[in-house]
N, C-alpha and C positions, 0 to 999 in steps of 0.2 A: 862344190860349185865355187866357193870363194877362192880356192887355190887355183882352179883352172882359169878363172877370169882375172886374176890379179886385182882383187877388190881393193886391197890396201893401197896399191899404187894409184888406182883411179880416184879413190877417196882423197888421197894426198894431193893429187893434181887439182882436184876440185877445190880443196881448201886454199891452195896456193893461188889459184886464179881468182877465186872470190875475194880473198884478202887483199891481193894486190889491186884489183879493180876498185874495191871500196876505198882504199887509201888514196889512190891516184885520182879517182873521181871526186872525192871530197876536197882534196887539195885544189884541183883545177876549178871546181865549182866555187870554192871560197874566193880564189883569186879573181875569177871572172865577175862574181857578184860585187866584190870590192871595187873593181875597175868601173863597172857600169853604174854603180850607185854613188860613188864618191867623186869621180872625175868627169868633167865636161870635155868632150872631144868630138871632132868631126866623125860622122858615120856611126854615132852611138846607137841610133835607132836601127840602122842597117845591121849592125853587129848583133843587137838583141833579136832581130828577126832571123838572122842566120842561126843563132842558138836554138830558137824555136823550131826552125825547119829541120835542123840536125836531129832534134829529139823525135821527130815524126818518122824517121827512117827506122824500120823494124830491126830488132836484134838479129834476126835470121839473115837479113841482107848484109849486116856488118860482119857476121861471123863466117859467112861462106868463103870470102877470099882468104881468111886466115886458115880455115880448114883445108882449102885447096893447096895452099902454100906448104902446110905441114905434111899433107899427103904426098906432095911432090918430093919432099925431103925424105920420105919413107919413115916418118916418126909421128904418126897421128895420135898416139896414146902414151907419150913419154913426158916426164917432167921437164926434160930439156926443151921439147917443142913448145910447151906452155911458157917457159921463161923467154924463149926467143920471140914468141908472139907478143908477149907483154912489153918487152924492151923495144920492140920495133925492129 
């Protein structure tokens, strides 16, 4: 079963995606938290509300466009498609 489904490739894809998302999310969260807590600027409250609204969107709703893009490229389960999706 593992040879037919390319389990190793799927596992590696999952590790790459998870690791990249964790690193970039932590970096962006740190920078955003620093800006909101340390600096006084116009629309500070609006920006905070926008962050909260963005967090309410489900993961499925955010992943669907990426899946459709990779499917259109004909590469839904390759390491290259995950790299392309993460880089933008």
